VOBA-1610 file (N, C-alpha, C; in pm, whole numbers, padded with zeros to 5 digits, always signed):
BEGIN
Met+01525-02562+00056Met+01471-02518-00072Met+01413-02378-00059Lys+01418-02303-00168Lys+01353-02173-00173Lys+01201-02193-00171Pro+01125-02091-00120Pro+00980-02107-00105Pro+00907-02152-00231Ser+00946-02096-00348Ser+00875-02133-00471Ser+00899-02279-00507Thr+01020-02329-00482Thr+01049-02470-00507Thr+00978-02559-00406Gln+00981-02518-00280Gln+00913-02595-00176Gln+00765-02607-00206Leu+00706-02496-00251Leu+00563-02496-00280Leu+00528-02599-00386Ile+00599-02595-00498Ile+00569-02686-00608Ile+00587-02832-00567His+00694-02860-00493His+00725-02999-00460His+00661-03046-00330Ser+00579-02959-00269Ser+00495-03005-00158Ser+00367-03071-00210Ile+00344-03059-00340Ile+00228-03121-00403Ile+00270-03257-00457Pro+00220-03365-00399Pro+00275-03497-00429Pro+00228-03556-00561Val+00307-03645-00613Val+00266-03732-00724Val+00181-03845-00664Asp+00074-03882-00731Asp-00015-03987-00679Asp+00059-04121-00671Glu+00064-04178-00552Glu+00137-04304-00531Glu+00075-04421-00604Leu-00057-04420-00620Leu-00126-04533-00682Leu-00102-04542-00831Thr-00107-04427-00900Thr-00101-04429-01047Thr+00019-04353-01104Gly+00083-04270-01023Gly+00189-04185-01075Gly+00137-04057-01137Ala+00007-04029-01123Ala-00051-03906-01180Ala+00019-03784-01121Ile+00064-03694-01209Ile+00134-03574-01161Ile+00036-03470-01112Ser-00089-03478-01155Ser-00197-03394-01102Ser-00269-03473-00993Val-00294-03408-00881Val-00362-03475-00770Val-00499-03524-00814Pro-00531-03652-00798Pro-00662-03704-00839Pro-00776-03646-00754Ile-00891-03635-00816Ile-01012-03593-00744Ile-01084-03720-00698Tyr-01080-03744-00570Tyr-01148-03862-00515Tyr-01293-03825-00482Gln-01378-03835-00586Gln-01517-03795-00572Gln-01597-03912-00517Thr-01579-03935-00388Thr-01647-04048-00324Thr-01695-04007-00186Ser-01805-04065-00144Ser-01858-04034-00011Ser-01809-04133+00094Thr-01776-04256+00050Thr-01736-04357+00148Thr-01630-04449+00088Tyr-01577-04540+00170Tyr-01464-04624+00131Tyr-01489-04768+00180Val-01457-04864+00094Val-01475-05005+00129Val-01368-05046+00230Gln-01410-05115+00336Gln-01319-05159+00440Gln-01295-05310+00430Glu-01175-05353+00465Glu-01143-05494+00463Glu-01221-05570+00570Ser-01237-05506+00684Ser-01308-05561+00797Ser-01346-05443+00884Pro-01445-05454+00974Pro-01481-05338+01056Pro-01360-05276+01126Gly-01336-05147+01095Gly-01226-05075+01156Gly-01093-05095+01088Ile-01086-05182+00987Ile-00962-05204+00913Ile-00979-05142+00774Asn-00906-05032+00750Asn-00923-04958+00626Asn-00789-04896+00584Lys-00793-04819+00480Lys-00671-04756+00427Lys-00655-04612+00478Gly-00713-04585+00594Gly-00704-04452+00652Gly-00820-04362+00620Phe-00919-04416+00547Phe-01036-04338+00508Phe-01161-04421+00533Glu-01259-04360+00598Glu-01384-04430+00629Glu-01504-04362+00564Phe-01509-04227+00578Phe-01623-04150+00528Phe-01571-04011+00494Ser-01612-03952+00382Ser-01547-03832+00333Ser-01573-03707+00416Arg-01672-03711+00503Arg-01685-03599+00596Arg-01568-03596+00692Ala-01520-03715+00731Ala-01407-03724+00823Ala-01275-03703+00752Asn-01262-03757+00631Asn-01136-03745+00559Asn-01157-03783+00413Asn-01080-03718+00328Asn-01086-03745+00184Asn-00944-03728+00129Pro-00898-03816+00041Pro-00759-03808-00006Pro-00724-03677-00076Thr-00815-03622-00156Thr-00786-03495-00223Thr-00778-03382-00122Arg-00873-03380-00031Arg-00872-03276+00073Arg-00748-03287+00161Lys-00708-03410+00189Lys-00591-03430+00275Lys-00464-03374+00210Val-00451-03389+00079Val-00334-03333+00011Val-00329-03182+00034Leu-00444-03114+00015Leu-00449-02969+00037Leu-00415-02935+00181Glu-00470-03012+00275Glu-00444-02985+00417Glu-00296-03002+00450Asp-00233-03100+00389Asp-00090-03121+00411Asp-00007-03009+00348Ile-00051-02962+00231Ile+00022-02854+00163Ile+00022-02728+00248Ile-00096-02687+00297Ile-00101-02562+00374Ile-00029-02577+00507Cys-00034-02697+00565Cys+00040-02723+00689Cys+00191-02705+00666Asn+00241-02761+00557Asn+00383-02749+00527Asn+00423-02604+00497Leu+00340-02534+00421Leu+00373-02396+00386Leu+00375-02305+00509Glu+00283-02331+00603Glu+00277-02248+00724Glu+00369-02300+00835Glu+00433-02414+00811Glu+00523-02477+00910Glu+00449-02505+01041Gly+00330-02563+01028Gly+00250-02597+01144Gly+00250-02745+01173His+00158-02787+01263His+00146-02928+01301His+00043-03001+01215Ala-00068-02933+01184Ala-00175-02996+01105Ala-00257-02889+01037Gly-00314-02923+00921Gly-00398-02831+00846Gly-00536-02890+00823Phe-00636-02802+00801Phe-00774-02844+00783Phe-00840-02756+00677Ala-00919-02817+00590Ala-00983-02745+00480Ala-01135-02743+00499Phe-01192-02624+00485Phe-01334-02603+00510Phe-01404-02547+00386Ala-01536-02545+00392Ala-01616-02504+00277Ala-01607-02355+00247Ser-01558-02275+00341Ser-01538-02131+00320Ser-01449-02078+00431Gly-01403-01955+00412Gly-01325-01892+00518Gly-01405-01875+00645Met-01533-01841+00632Met-01618-01823+00750Met-01640-01957+00822Ala-01646-02066+00747Ala-01659-02198+00811Ala-01533-02231+00890Ala-01419-02192+00837Ala-01293-02213+00909Ala-01292-02132+01039Ile-01336-02008+01031Ile-01343-01922+01150Ile-01438-01981+01253Asp-01554-02029+01207Asp-01653-02088+01296Asp-01595-02207+01372Ala-01518-02291+01305Ala-01459-02408+01370Ala-01360-02367+01479Val-01285-02259+01454Val-01189-02212+01554Val-01262-02151+01673Leu-01366-02073+01647Leu-01440-02011+01756Leu-01509-02115+01845Lys-01537-02231+01789Lys-01600-02337+01868Lys-01502-02406+01963Leu-01378-02357+01967Leu-01286-02400+02072Leu-01323-02336+02206Leu-01406-02229+02200Leu-01442-02153+02320Leu-01568-02207+02384Lys-01594-02161+02505Lys-01716-02196+02577Lys-01779-02069+02633Ser-01903-02079+02674Ser-01974-01964+02730Ser-01896-01905+02846Gly-01885-01772+02846Gly-01810-01702+02950Gly-01670-01663+02908Asp-01619-01727+02801Asp-01487-01691+02750Asp-01494-01557+02677Glu-01378-01494+02662Glu-01371-01366+02592Glu-01264-01370+02484Ile-01289-01290+02380Ile-01196-01274+02269Ile-01149-01129+02267Met-01020-01108+02249Met-00968-00976+02219Met-00939-00972+02070Ala-01010-00887+01998Ala-00999-00887+01852Ala-00946-00753+01801Val-00875-00759+01690Val-00826-00637+01626Val-00946-00552+01585Glu-00937-00421+01611Glu-01054-00335+01590Glu-01084-00311+01442Asp-00983-00313+01359Asp-01003-00292+01216Asp-01015-00429+01151Thr-01135-00483+01154Thr-01153-00622+01114Thr-01251-00634+00998Tyr-01243-00746+00930Tyr-01333-00778+00819Tyr-01478-00779+00868Gly-01569-00730+00783Gly-01709-00719+00823Gly-01773-00852+00863Gly-01735-00961+00795Gly-01791-01091+00829Gly-01749-01137+00968Ile-01626-01104+01008Ile-01578-01137+01142Ile-01658-01061+01246Phe-01678-00931+01220Phe-01757-00849+01313Phe-01896-00908+01333Ser-01956-00953+01224Ser-02092-01008+01233Ser-02097-01140+01309Ile-02002-01231+01282Ile-02005-01359+01352Ile-01974-01342+01500Phe-01888-01246+01533Phe-01860-01217+01673Phe-01983-01160+01744Asn-02042-01056+01684Asn-02142-00977+01754Asn-02285-01023+01734His-02311-01099+01629His-02448-01140+01603His-02470-01290+01617Met-02363-01365+01641Met-02380-01508+01662Met-02321-01553+01795Phe-02189-01537+01810Phe-02125-01595+01928Phe-02153-01519+02057Glu-02191-01392+02046Glu-02230-01323+02169Glu-02358-01382+02227Arg-02443-01444+02142Arg-02564-01511+02190Arg-02531-01635+02271Phe-02409-01686+02254Phe-02365-01803+02328Phe-02281-01766+02450Gly-02284-01636+02485Gly-02214-01593+02605Gly-02067-01569+02587Ile-02022-01545+02464Ile-01881-01517+02436Ile-01867-01368+02403Lys-01791-01296+02485Lys-01776-01152+02471Lys-01653-01120+02387Val-01665-01015+02307Val-01552-00971+02222Val-01515-00828+02257Asn-01388-00806+02282Asn-01335-00671+02303Asn-01248-00634+02185Phe-01278-00521+02120Phe-01201-00478+02003Phe-01093-00379+02046Val-00969-00408+02004Val-00853-00334+02053Val-00761-00300+01935Asp-00694-00187+01944Asp-00591-00151+01845Asp-00468-00237+01870Met-00447-00337+01784Met-00338-00433+01804Met-00200-00375+01769Cys-00198-00255+01712Cys-00069-00193+01683Cys-00004-00139+01810Asp-00080-00132+01918Asp-00032-00081+02046Asp-00032-00194+02147Thr+00084-00252+02175Thr+00090-00366+02268Thr+00049-00327+02409Asp+00065-00200+02446Asp+00021-00156+02578Asp-00130-00171+02592Lys-00203-00142+02485Lys-00349-00157+02489Lys-00389-00303+02500Ile-00310-00391+02438Ile-00337-00534+02450Ile-00322-00576+02595Leu-00213-00535+02659Leu-00189-00570+02799Leu-00298-00513+02890Glu-00343-00391+02861Glu-00446-00327+02943Glu-00580-00400+02936Asn-00607-00465+02824Asn-00739-00525+02803Asn-00744-00676+02831Ile-00632-00737+02863Ile-00633-00879+02899Ile-00694-00896+03038Asn-00782-00996+03050Asn-00835-01029+03183Asn-00838-01181+03198Ser-00889-01227+03310Ser-00886-01371+03341Ser-00972-01454+03248Lys-01061-01390+03172Lys-01151-01463+03082Lys-01103-01461+02937Thr-00999-01385+02908Thr-00949-01377+02771Thr-00888-01510+02729Arg-00943-01568+02624Arg-00896-01699+02578Arg-00829-01693+02441Ile-00868-01592+02360Ile-00813-01580+02225Ile-00779-01435+02197Ile-00662-01412+02138Ile-00631-01285+02074Ile-00646-01308+01924Trp-00738-01232+01863Trp-00774-01252+01722Trp-00713-01139+01640Leu-00621-01174+01553Leu-00542-01074+01482Leu-00551-01091+01332Glu-00565-00979+01263Glu-00539-00972+01120Glu-00418-00881+01103Ser-00322-00923+01025Ser-00207-00837+00997Ser-00150-00875+00862Pro-00165-00787+00763Pro-00233-00657+00764Pro-00385-00672+00780Thr-00447-00562+00826Thr-00592-00566+00850Thr-00670-00533+00724Asn-00798-00560+00732Asn-00890-00538+00620Asn-00993-00432+00661Pro-00995-00313+00598Pro-00928-00278+00473Pro-00815-00175+00488Thr-00780-00130+00611Thr-00685-00020+00622Thr-00541-00068+00639Leu-00517-00197+00625Leu-00382-00256+00619Leu-00290-00212+00733Lys-00346-00211+00854Lys-00262-00189+00971Lys-00178-00314+00995Val-00056-00295+01039Val+00036-00405+01063Val+00070-00411+01212Ala+00052-00527+01271Ala+00086-00548+01412Ala+00209-00635+01424Asp+00279-00623+01534Asp+00399-00700+01559Asp+00360-00838+01613Ile+00352-00936+01523Ile+00303-01068+01561Ile+00392-01133+01666Lys+00522-01118+01652Lys+00614-01181+01747Lys+00594-01126+01888Ser+00579-00995+01901Ser+00558-00935+02034Ser+00424-00978+02092Ile+00320-00981+02009Ile+00189-01022+02057Ile+00190-01170+02094Gly+00265-01251+02018Gly+00277-01393+02051Gly+00338-01414+02187Lys+00438-01334+02222Lys+00500-01346+02354Lys+00402-01310+02464Ile+00322-01205+02442Ile+00220-01166+02540Ile+00118-01278+02558Ala+00075-01337+02446Ala-00024-01445+02452Ala+00030-01564+02531Lys+00154-01601+02505Lys+00214-01714+02577Lys+00223-01686+02726Gln+00262-01565+02762Gln+00276-01529+02904Gln+00143-01539+02979His+00033-01518+02908His-00099-01518+02972His-00182-01641+02936Asp-00118-01741+02874Asp-00186-01866+02838Asp-00310-01839+02752Ile-00291-01756+02650Ile-00398-01718+02558Ile-00359-01767+02418Leu-00457-01814+02342Leu-00432-01855+02204Leu-00421-01731+02114Leu-00319-01729+02031Leu-00307-01624+01930Leu-00349-01681+01795Val-00455-01622+01740Val-00508-01662+01609Val-00478-01550+01511Val-00417-01583+01399Val-00381-01482+01299Val-00444-01517+01165Asp-00519-01422+01110Asp-00571-01434+00974Asp-00461-01390+00879Asn-00412-01483+00798Asn-00297-01458+00710Asn-00339-01447+00564Thr-00468-01422+00541Thr-00522-01423+00405Thr-00456-01319+00316Phe-00431-01197+00368Phe-00384-01087+00285Phe-00246-01113+00224Val-00159-01189+00294Val-00022-01200+00244Val+00023-01343+00213Thr-00048-01443+00260Thr-00021-01585+00234Thr+00109-01631+00302Pro+00128-01763+00316Pro+00250-01813+00380Pro+00377-01790+00299Leu+00366-01752+00173Leu+00487-01719+00098Leu+00549-01588+00146Leu+00466-01499+00202Leu+00515-01369+00245Leu+00522-01355+00397Gln+00447-01439+00469Gln+00445-01428+00615Gln+00404-01562+00676Lys+00474-01603+00780Lys+00444-01730+00847Lys+00417-01703+00996Pro+00293-01677+01033Pro+00263-01639+01171Pro+00300-01743+01276Ile+00293-01872+01243Ile+00327-01974+01344Ile+00474-01962+01383Thr+00560-01933+01289Thr+00702-01917+01321Thr+00727-01791+01403Leu+00628-01700+01406Leu+00638-01576+01484Leu+00570-01587+01619Gly+00505-01702+01645Gly+00443-01721+01776Gly+00294-01745+01777Ala+00230-01749+01660Ala+00087-01776+01656Ala+00058-01923+01684Asp-00060-01951+01741Asp-00104-02088+01766Asp-00189-02141+01652Ile-00264-02052+01590Ile-00356-02091+01483Ile-00348-01987+01371Val-00346-02034+01248Val-00349-01946+01131Val-00472-01980+01048Ile-00538-01877+00999Ile-00659-01894+00919Ile-00639-01829+00782His-00694-01893+00680His-00694-01836+00544His-00834-01847+00484Ser-00875-01741+00417Ser-00979-01757+00317Ser-00906-01797+00189Ala-00906-01925+00160Ala-00834-01975+00042Ala-00902-01934-00087Ser-01021-01876-00078Ser-01090-01822-00194Ser-01010-01710-00258Lys-00920-01650-00181Lys-00849-01530-00224Lys-00718-01568-00296Phe-00603-01531-00242Phe-00477-01548-00314Phe-00438-01694-00334Leu-00470-01781-00240Leu-00424-01919-00251Leu-00483-01988-00374Ala-00615-01986-00386Ala-00678-02042-00507Ala-00654-01950-00626Gly-00675-01820-00606Gly-00623-01719-00695Gly-00699-01687-00822His-00810-01754-00849His-00878-01731-00977His-01027-01697-00960Ser-01067-01661-00840Ser-01204-01618-00812Ser-01307-01722-00854Asp-01271-01851-00837Asp-01363-01957-00877Asp-01388-02059-00766Val-01342-02030-00644Val-01351-02126-00534Val-01394-02056-00407Leu-01477-02123-00327Leu-01497-02085-00187Leu-01428-02190-00103Ala-01332-02148-00019Ala-01258-02243+00063Ala-01196-02171+00181Gly-01185-02242+00293Gly-01119-02189+00411Gly-01018-02289+00463Leu-00908-02240+00520Leu-00804-02327+00571Leu-00765-02285+00712Val-00733-02385+00795Val-00684-02361+00930Val-00556-02442+00948Val-00455-02381+01010Val-00332-02451+01047Val-00309-02429+01196Val-00277-02536+01269Val-00252-02526+01413Val-00109-02571+01443Asn-00062-02535+01563Asn+00080-02559+01593Asn+00105-02674+01688Asn-00001-02748+01730Asn+00022-02863+01819Asn-00089-02965+01807Lys-00064-03082+01862Lys-00158-03195+01849Lys-00289-03170+01923Ser-00283-03108+02040Ser-00405-03084+02116Ser-00503-02998+02037Leu-00453-02888+01978Leu-00540-02804+01896Leu-00586-02879+01771Ala-00497-02960+01714Ala-00534-03037+01595Ala-00651-03130+01625Asp-00646-03197+01739Asp-00755-03289+01775Asp-00886-03215+01792Gln-00881-03096+01853Gln-01003-03020+01876Gln-01062-02965+01747Val-00975-02910+01661Val-01025-02855+01534Val-01076-02967+01445Lys-01007-03081+01444Lys-01053-03195+01365Lys-01191-03241+01411Phe-01212-03245+01543Phe-01343-03283+01595Phe-01450-03185+01546Asn-01422-03055+01557Asn-01520-02954+01514Asn-01548-02965+01365Gln-01443-02990+01287Gln-01460-03004+01142Gln-01549-03124+01109Asn-01521-03235+01172Asn-01593-03358+01143Asn-01737-03353+01192Ile-01757-03304+01314Ile-01891-03309+01373Ile-01984-03206+01310Ser-01926-03091+01266Ser-02010-02988+01204Ser-02027-03013+01055Gly-01933-03082+00993Gly-01948-03122+00854Gly-01926-03015+00750Ser-01864-02904+00789Ser-01843-02795+00693Ser-01711-02814+00621Ile-01703-02925+00549Ile-01576-02963+00486Ile-01571-02917+00340Leu-01449-02904+00289Leu-01429-02867+00150Leu-01448-02989+00061Ser-01521-02972-00049Ser-01546-03084-00140Ser-01419-03121-00215Pro-01410-03244-00268Pro-01290-03286-00342Pro-01259-03196-00461Phe-01361-03154-00534Phe-01335-03072-00653Phe-01280-02936-00615Glu-01341-02871-00512Glu-01290-02742-00467Glu-01149-02755-00409Ala-01123-02868-00342Ala-00987-02892-00291Ala-00889-02901-00407Trp-00927-02970-00513Trp-00840-02983-00630Trp-00817-02848-00697Leu-00922-02768-00711Leu-00906-02635-00769Leu-00811-02549-00687Thr-00822-02560-00555Thr-00734-02482-00467Thr-00589-02527-00481Ile-00568-02658-00488Ile-00433-02712-00510Ile-00377-02659-00642Arg-00458-02664-00746Arg-00412-02617-00877Arg-00377-02468-00872Gly-00456-02391-00797Gly-00426-02249-00782Gly-00296-02226-00708Ile-00272-02303-00602Ile-00151-02286-00521Ile-00025-02311-00605Glu-00035-02397-00706Glu+00082-02427-00789Glu+00142-02301-00853Thr+00059-02202-00881Thr+00109-02080-00947Thr+00114-01961-00850Leu+00098-01985-00720Leu+00093-01876-00623Leu+00218-01789-00628Ser+00334-01850-00634Ser+00458-01774-00632Ser+00467-01679-00751Leu+00435-01728-00869Leu+00440-01644-00989Leu+00338-01531-00982Arg+00217-01564-00938Arg+00113-01462-00931Arg+00149-01353-00832Leu+00195-01394-00713Leu+00228-01296-00610Leu+00342-01205-00653Glu+00440-01262-00720Glu+00553-01180-00766Glu+00505-01066-00856Lys+00417-01098-00949Lys+00363-00997-01040Lys+00270-00901-00967Gln+00183-00955-00882Gln+00086-00872-00811Gln+00154-00775-00714Cys+00257-00821-00646Cys+00329-00734-00553Cys+00403-00623-00628Ala+00465-00658-00742Ala+00534-00557-00822Ala+00435-00452-00874Asn+00319-00498-00920Asn+00216-00403-00964Asn+00171-00314-00849Ser+00157-00374-00731Ser+00101-00301-00616Ser+00190-00187-00571Ile+00320-00210-00564Ile+00408-00102-00519Ile+00410+00011-00620Ala+00401-00022-00748Ala+00395+00082-00852Ala+00267+00164-00838Ile+00155+00097-00816Ile+00026+00165-00803Ile+00022+00247-00674Ala+00071+00190-00564Ala+00070+00262-00436Ala+00153+00390-00445Asn+00269+00383-00509Asn+00353+00503-00525Asn+00284+00607-00611Trp+00215+00563-00715Trp+00142+00657-00802Trp+00027+00723-00725Leu-00049+00643-00651Leu-00161+00698-00574Leu-00112+00800-00471Ala+00002+00773-00410Ala+00054+00863-00307Ala+00084+01002-00360Glu+00104+01016-00492Glu+00134+01145-00553Glu+00012+01212-00615His-00102+01145-00615His-00220+01200-00683His-00283+01310-00598Pro-00317+01423-00656Pro-00370+01535-00577Pro-00506+01511-00512Ala-00584+01415-00562Ala-00716+01389-00504Ala-00711+01292-00386Ile-00597+01227-00366Ile-00586+01122-00264Ile-00544+01182-00131Asp-00613+01143-00026Asp-00579+01187+00109Asp-00476+01093+00171Lys-00508+00963+00178Lys-00418+00865+00240Lys-00411+00741+00152Val-00293+00681+00150Val-00275+00551+00085Val-00233+00452+00192Phe-00306+00340+00200Phe-00279+00238+00300Phe-00213+00118+00232Tyr-00082+00108+00248Tyr-00008-00003+00189Tyr+00123-00020+00267Pro+00147-00137+00326Pro+00266-00155+00411Pro+00397-00139+00337Gly+00396-00147+00205Gly+00518-00133+00128Gly+00568+00009+00114Leu+00484+00107+00151Leu+00525+00247+00145Leu+00602+00284+00272Ala+00710+00357+00257Ala+00788+00400+00375Ala+00705+00488+00466Ser+00601+00552+00412Ser+00514+00639+00492Ser+00416+00561+00580His+00401+00431+00556His+00310+00350+00637His+00360+00348+00781Lys+00268+00363+00876Lys+00304+00376+01018Lys+00394+00263+01065Asn+00363+00141+01025Asn+00440+00025+01071Asn+00513-00045+00957His+00560+00036+00863His+00638-00020+00752His+00758-00100+00804His+00820-00051+00911His+00938-00119+00965His+00905-00258+01019Ile+00783-00274+01074Ile+00742-00406+01124Ile+00711-00498+01007Ala+00641-00445+00906Ala+00611-00526+00787Ala+00740-00572+00721Arg+00837-00484+00714Arg+00964-00519+00652Arg+01035-00631+00730Lys+01014-00633+00861Lys+01079-00731+00947Lys+01011-00867+00942Gln+00876-00871+00940Gln+00807-00999+00953Gln+00746-01050+00823Gln+00750-00971+00717Gln+00697-01013+00588Gln+00808-01018+00484Lys+00793-01108+00387Lys+00888-01117+00276Lys+00842-01035+00156Gly+00726-00976+00168Gly+00669-00892+00063Gly+00548-00823+00123Tyr+00490-00729+00049Tyr+00388-00643+00109Tyr+00246-00672+00059Gly+00231-00772-00026Gly+00098-00813-00067Gly+00044-00733-00184Ala-00080-00765-00221Ala-00140-00706-00340Ala-00276-00644-00310Val-00293-00596-00188Val-00413-00520-00151Val-00370-00380-00110Ile-00434-00281-00167Ile-00408-00139-00137Ile-00542-00073-00108Ser-00545+00013-00007Ser-00662+00097+00014Ser-00621+00243+00009Phe-00716+00328-00027Phe-00688+00472-00025Phe-00817+00549+00004Ser-00801+00669+00057Ser-00914+00757+00083Ser-00894+00888+00009Leu-01003+00962-00006Leu-01002+01084-00085Leu-00998+01208+00004Lys-00942+01315-00048Lys-00942+01441+00027Lys-01084+01490+00049Glu-01170+01473-00048Glu-01312+01502-00029Glu-01378+01372+00018Asp-01377+01353+00150Asp-01413+01225+00211Asp-01564+01205+00216Gln-01620+01171+00101Gln-01764+01150+00091Gln-01792+01018+00018Val-01897+00951+00061Val-01936+00825+00001Val-01961+00840-00149Lys-02029+00949-00187Lys-02065+00966-00328Lys-01941+00975-00418Asn-01834+01033-00368Asn-01711+01043-00449Asn-01647+00906-00469Ala-01647+00827-00362Ala-01591+00692-00374Ala-01672+00608-00472Ile-01803+00619-00463Ile-01889+00539-00552Ile-01872+00583-00697Arg-01852+00710-00717Arg-01830+00758-00854Arg-01705+00695-00913Ile-01600+00681-00832Ile-01476+00621-00880Ile-01494+00472-00908Val-01552+00397-00812Val-01562+00252-00831Val-01657+00216-00944Asn-01748+00309-00977Asn-01838+00286-01090Asn-01774+00323-01224Ser-01655+00383-01219Ser-01594+00436-01342Ser-01476+00356-01393Thr-01423+00263-01314Thr-01308+00186-01361Thr-01351+00085-01467Lys-01257+00050-01553Lys-01286-00044-01662Lys-01211-00177-01643Leu-01087-00169-01596Leu-01009-00291-01572Leu-01032-00343-01430Phe-01036-00255-01333Phe-01068-00295-01195Phe-01218-00326-01187Lys-01250-00451-01159Lys-01390-00493-01154Lys-01446-00474-01013Leu-01566-00420-01004Leu-01630-00394-00876Leu-01682-00525-00818Ala-01622-00570-00708Ala-01658-00699-00650Ala-01618-00702-00503Glu-01677-00795-00427Glu-01656-00801-00283Glu-01543-00894-00240Ser-01460-00935-00329Ser-01352-01024-00292Ser-01218-00964-00331Phe-01112-01042-00317Phe-00979-00996-00356Phe-00891-01118-00380Gly-00772-01095-00432Gly-00674-01202-00445Gly-00674-01276-00577Gly-00762-01239-00669Gly-00767-01308-00797Gly-00671-01250-00899Val-00657-01317-01013Val-00566-01270-01118Val-00619-01144-01185Lys-00750-01123-01182Lys-00809-01001-01236Lys-00820-00898-01125Ser-00783-00775-01154Ser-00789-00669-01055Ser-00934-00636-01021Met-00956-00610-00892Met-01089-00578-00841Met-01079-00460-00746Leu-01191-00398-00721Leu-01197-00294-00619Leu-01334-00295-00554Asn-01341-00238-00434Asn-01471-00224-00369Asn-01471-00102-00278His-01591-00069-00233His-01611+00042-00139His-01659-00019-00009Pro-01568-00042+00088Pro-01604-00117+00209Pro-01726-00063+00284Val-01739+00069+00295Val-01848+00126+00376Val-01985+00083+00325Thr-02000+00066+00194Thr-02130+00026+00140Thr-02131-00119+00092Met-02017-00189+00110Met-02011-00327+00063Met-01967-00421+00177Thr-01841-00455+00184Thr-01794-00559+00277Thr-01810-00521+00424His-01811-00391+00455His-01817-00346+00595His-01945-00269+00626Arg-02046-00285+00543Arg-02167-00206+00561Arg-02243-00241+00688Asn-02225-00362+00742Asn-02296-00402+00863Asn-02226-00358+00991Ile-02109-00296+00978Ile-02038-00245+01095Ile-02090-00104+01126Pro-02130-00077+01249Pro-02182+00056+01284Pro-02084+00167+01250Glu-02138+00283+01212Glu-02054+00394+01166Glu-01953+00437+01273Glu-01996+00444+01398Glu-01904+00489+01502Glu-01787+00393+01519Phe-01815+00265+01498Phe-01709+00164+01510Phe-01613+00177+01391Arg-01669+00197+01271Arg-01584+00214+01153Arg-01492+00335+01170Lys-01548+00446+01219Lys-01469+00568+01235Lys-01356+00545+01335Lys-01387+00476+01445Lys-01287+00450+01548Lys-01171+00367+01493Ala-01205+00275+01403Ala-01103+00188+01343Ala-01027+00255+01229Gly-01070+00377+01193Gly-00999+00451+01088Gly-01051+00426+00948Leu-01170+00367+00937Leu-01229+00340+00804Leu-01310+00462+00760Gln-01257+00536+00664Gln-01321+00658+00617Gln-01430+00627+00515Asp-01524+00723+00502Asp-01636+00705+00409Asp-01589+00686+00266Ser-01479+00751+00230Ser-01433+00746+00090Ser-01332+00635+00065Cys-01306+00549+00164Cys-01205+00445+00148Cys-01242+00349+00035Ile-01147+00324-00051Ile-01162+00229-00162Ile-01052+00125-00148Arg-01089-00003-00157Arg-00991-00111-00147Arg-00965-00169-00285Leu-00838-00179-00319Leu-00797-00237-00447Leu-00739-00377-00425Ser-00778-00470-00509Ser-00711-00599-00519Ser-00639-00600-00652Val-00506-00598-00646Val-00426-00581-00767Val-00398-00716-00831Gly-00426-00727-00959Gly-00411-00851-01032Gly-00279-00859-01107Ile-00279-00938-01213Ile-00155-00966-01287Ile-00149-00892-01420Glu-00240-00794-01442Glu-00234-00717-01565Glu-00108-00630-01566Asp-00089-00553-01671Asp+00024-00462-01677Asp-00001-00343-01583Ala+00099-00307-01505Ala+00084-00200-01405Ala+00045-00068-01470Glu+00104-00038-01585Glu+00073+00089-01650Glu-00074+00097-01690Asp-00128-00014-01738Asp-00270-00016-01775Asp-00359+00005-01653Leu-00322-00057-01541Leu-00402-00042-01418Leu-00395+00101-01367Ile-00278+00163-01373Ile-00264+00302-01330Ile-00347+00394-01419Asn-00343+00370-01549Asn-00423+00453-01641Asn-00571+00437-01613Asp-00614+00317-01575Asp-00754+00296-01543Asp-00794+00376-01418Leu-00709+00374-01317Leu-00737+00452-01198Leu-00734+00602-01228Lys-00643+00643-01314Lys-00633+00785-01349Lys-00760+00836-01415Gln-00812+00760-01512Gln-00933+00807-01579Gln-01053+00808-01485Ala-01055+00714-01388Ala-01164+00713-01291Ala-01154+00831-01195Leu-01034+00860-01148Leu-01014+00974-01058Leu-01039+01106-01129Asp-01008+01113-01258Asp-01034+01235-01335Asp-01182+01270-01337Lys-01268+01172-01320Lys-01412+01197-01325Lys-01460+01280-01206Leu-01377+01287-01100Leu-01414+01369-00985Leu-01423+01517-01023Asn-01352+01556-01128Asn-01352+01696-01171Asn-01454+01725-01280Gln-01533+01625-01316Gln-01632+01642-01422Gln-01772+01652-01362Pro-01863+01724-01429Pro-02001+01734-01380Pro-02066+01597-01372Ile-02150+01578-01272Ile-02222+01452-01258Ile-02335+01447-01358Gly-02335+01345-01444Gly-02436+01335-01547Gly-02567+01276-01495Lys-02559+01189-01395Lys-02680+01130-01340Lys-02663+01111-01190Gln-02773+01100-01121Gln-02769+01085-00976Gln-02707+00952-00937Ile-02618+00957-00837Ile-02554+00835-00787Ile-02635+00781-00669Thr-02674+00654-00677Thr-02749+00594-00569Thr-02653+00537-00466Val-02674+00575-00340Val-02590+00528-00230Val-02673+00438-00140Leu-02633+00312-00128Leu-02703+00217-00041Leu-02632+00208+00091Gln-02701+00228+00200Gln-02641+00217+00334Gln-02707+00104+00410
//
């Protein structure tokens, strides 16, 4: 079956009633026939029928062994990191989401887990930085927010050769556009709050693993820590996934139109979008992705925070917010928002400029979105009417 058909028909009809919409099993516990004799459910922290449907859906879409649903993307990340022990090391992509940087450097380093940040676009650097303590290679591809693309298949081979787990955050492109497990990843992570749920109304995280041993370990961490997704949020995420194919088709079409327009604008310095032929690793994205996603970043020729803030404060259709992946277009300024806790020297090394603006492209008309960006960029040539406050 084609991906859009597979997606729709991976969502089951309820066997008990024939309900075409997955029921919300809003229950904390389940009646047992006798101690230990049940219908596969004992307590909703361990398992819930609505949550299980979602976990099976993401497992099937990612072509993995098992899936798990958590209360947020960060909760999903936390469960994966708890596969490690004190003394282990992580090699992480240097251009990473601010929340990942914080959990690595302000939480897990206190437990004796060291993180080395590496440019994953250069496999030689990966090989140079592997040591006997490296247990996980942590990859985002494309990265957040500069959309660097790494060769997942090549990195997967390196990980296998050195008995290292390859973890890939697939949030930016979803399993409809990229399947990291088929390229060699051991674990895939999603913030399902973004494109999968798709309507900016859910906090959810998903993990997919490629074998039973990892499934048993992640299941234990999920159950014992209790950071599980509620039945209602699971149902909302399932409902969102039903329209994922349609949404992505429109969002990707809008994105390439906007990226091409931005690339020609005289005020723009760089446009970061894998769908552009000018992107450094466009050829890799074309090989391992079925589409280029709906996140675009760009920087200004006058690379100053105040200029970026003036633009993000001036858009009318693009809403200023710290998330992405919803049907409504959004934008943010990473340096003062999602990545503000990352030290400046680290941001600069990763290529995150002061004027970088990240766009999350929605399902509106592309021409309207371009006109909105045009009027905001035009304000750079107008006198400042009031002082712009910059929070660092």
